[in-house]
N, C-alpha and C positions, 0 to 999 in steps of 0.2 A: 336404204339410209334416204334422208331426205334430198330434196332439192339445193342448192344453196340458194338464199336470198337475194333478192335485186336488187340492186346499188341504183339508189338517189341523190340527185345532186342538191346541195343546199339553195344555191342560189347561180344564176346563170349572170353572166356581166350585157349591159346594155353596150353595144359600140359605135350605136346611132346619137348620143346626146353632143350636143353642139355647144360650145363653149359661151354663157352668157357676157355680157359685158357689164365691166364693172364699173364702176358708180363712184367715184371719190370725192371728198369733201374739200375745200379747198385748201385746209391745212394739209391733209395728206400729199393734195399735189404738190406743197411747196417741199415736200421730204421725197415722197419716189419721184422717179420719173418712167414714162410708158418704158421706156427701153433703154439698155445698158450695152456699150460694148463689151464682144467680147475679149479683147485684149485689153480690158482694161485694171487698173492694178486694184488691189483689195484697200480696204479703209483701215489706213494706219493712225489716220493722224486725230488727235484731241479733236473734238468740236464743243462740247455741252456734258453738263452736269446737272442732274435735277434729284433733290435732298425728299425722299419721300416721307423722310419721318423727322420727328424734334427731336429722337435721339438716335443712337448706332446701332441699329439693326442688320444685321447679313440678308441678301438676298441670295435664294437657291436658284432654282429654278427659273429662266426667261424663257419667253416664248413672243415669236411674231406673231399676231395676226397674217393669218391668208392672205388678207391686199396689203398686208404693210401699213397698213395706219393705227395700228395698236401695236403696245409691246403688255404683257401678262408676266407679270412676278411674284414667284413664290417667299413669300418673307420669313425668317425665323421664329417671329412671334406668332408662328399659323395660321396669319392670314394670305390674301390676294390681294395684288395691287394694279389696277388697271391704268395703265398712260398713255399718252398719246406717241407717236414714234419722235414726232416733234420735240418733246419734251418740254410740251409747253400745257402750265398748270399742276395739278396736285395729282389729277385723279379720282379714282373710285376705287375704293377699298372692300372685300369681301372677307367677312368671316364666319366662322361657321365648325372647323376643323380643332380637337383639340389635340392635334399631334403634330408631327414635320409635317410639312406637305413633300409630297415625293414625286409630284408626277402635275403641269396645268396644261393644256392641250385646247386649243382651239376649235371650232367647230368649221366645217366649211365656209358656212355662208357668215360667221365670222358673228352671230349671235348670241353664243353659248359657249361657255367653260366647261371644260370635264379634271377633277382634279382628283387626286389620292393622296394618302397620306397615312402615317403608323398609327391613326388613331381607328384602324380599321374599316375605315369607309373609301367609299367617292362619293363625291358633290357634283351635284349639275345645277351650276347659274347662268342666268340669264343676266343680261347687263343691265335689262330697265332692273332690277331690284337689288337692293345692297344687302338686305339686314339678312336675309340666309336663303339658301340654295330652295329651286323648286324641287329638287329630286334628291334624294340620299341611297347610295345602295349600301345596305349594310348586312346585308343576307346573300349567301352564294345562289339562292336559288330564283328569286322575284318576289313580290310583290301584289302581283296577278291574283284575282280569287282563285283557291282550290290549293295553289300552293302551300304547302306548309311544307317546311325543310323540318328535314333532321337536325339534332345534334346534331353530327357532324358537318352537314350541310351548311349549317347556323354559324357554326363556329369561326368565323371567315377570320383571316392572320394580315399582318399589316401587308395594306398596297402598295407594294414598289413600283405599279406604272398602269397609266391609266392612261386610252387613249380612242378619240371620237376615230370607227373604221369602214370604211365601205361607202365614203362620203355619205358618211353620217349616220349611216343605213344601220347600224350596229354599235356597239362601244364595246370596247376590250379592256378587261383590265387582270394585272398578275397578280393572284395573292397564294403565299408557298411555293409550290414546286408546281401549280398550275395556272394554266391561260384560260381566260374563262371571257364566252364571248356571246352577250346580249341584244337583245331585237328590246326597245321601248316606246313610250311611249308619251307625247308630250301635249298637254291638253290646253294648247295656245289660245283656245279662245276664252277662259276662265282667270286666266294670268291680267288681274287690273289690281287696285287696290282696294276693292269691298271681299272679292270671291279669292284673290288668290292663295288664301291659307286651306282653300275650299278642292285644291286643286286635286286632278284625277290622273295624275303623274304614276307610270307605270315600265317598269322592266321585267325580263325572264328572260330566264338563263337557256341556250339556244344549243351550246355546246362547252364541253370543256375540254381542254388538251393539257395530259400528264407532261412533265416533262421524263425523257427516259432513263434518267440518270441521276439529275441534279437537284438537290435536297431545297434549293428555291432558284425561281427565277428572278435574279435580280434588275432587267430590264428588259426592253423589248421593242422592235421598232416594226411601225405599220404602216400603209401608205392609203392616207385617205381625199386627197386630191382626185384621184382617177379608183377605178374598179383594179384591183390585184387581187392576189389569193396567197400569195408571200405573205407571211409574218416571219421576224428574226427573232428568235428568244434569248438571251445571254444566261447562264446558268451560274450557280453559286460555284461551281467546280470546273471553272475555265472554258468552258463550252459555250458553242453558239449553234441553236435547234434550229432549222429551216422547219416552220410547219404549210404545208399546203391547205388551207380551209374550207379547199372548195372537199378536197378526198376525205378532209374532217381527221386526215392522220401528221406526223411525224414522217419529213420528207427524206431529210438529211441531219446528221449529227454530227458538227467538225471540234475535235479536241484540242487544248494546249493552243487556245488563241492568246490569250495572254501569261505573263508569269502571277497574275491575281488576276480574279473572277472581274468579268466584262461591266463597270459602269452606265456604261453609255453605247448605245449604236444607235444609226441613222441610214435610211435610203435617201435617193436620190428621185425627188418626187418632182424636179424641174421645176422653173418660175416661169412667173406671168411675165417678169421683168427683165430676163436674159434669156435669149436663144442659140444653146449652141451647136457648131455643127455637126451633125453625123456621120461617125466614121473619120 
């Protein structure tokens, strides 16, 4: 009998990182305070409304940027609208998806958006360019040279959730009954008015994590504001599965979480505006 294969870590967290000072614009400063009291009441009073469209259009997913300065909204017409938190102005509109947008997430640096859709694609957007995404994830293995996906790998199902992960180092998306983790490269030096159509943006599959029992992953939660190995995935069979991304395996399966499949799950990532006492 041969010797057991040695185990290697996919990545090791850095613990020596120091938080960078956030620089906010005048508009953002008028909306967000530098600190909120722990005993403060939740917002319950209506303040302001902003009509984003000239006709009635339903909004689905809504996500604040990390610095609290902007708000991204996924609309029923397959577009994403980005506005300031102050609700001043009409904002910017991103179009490119051909199906209902199922997820919208900000990068940790607030300069990119990552969206998933029932059109079986996930799209990577830069806030500087509105006419098209700077990268589209439309197959499971990646688009690096030499990546030739088989038919089964290329048959992407609807994207139920997509997120930045590990302080923007990886991309996560859920398709079918599996969770997929990608590394990626954005050729930022070529993103300009002339050469942006020739960008060399790439992504490559690092590892897939199939659910133990669920036929589909309905949503998942990962932390991007600091380094964490824990990802929580909700299944169509009313389960929540905990994945250890460092060990590369499922760590625990919790059954009968709700009477129906979970459609939303979140982890506490903390806040730069609120510091709660420990214990």
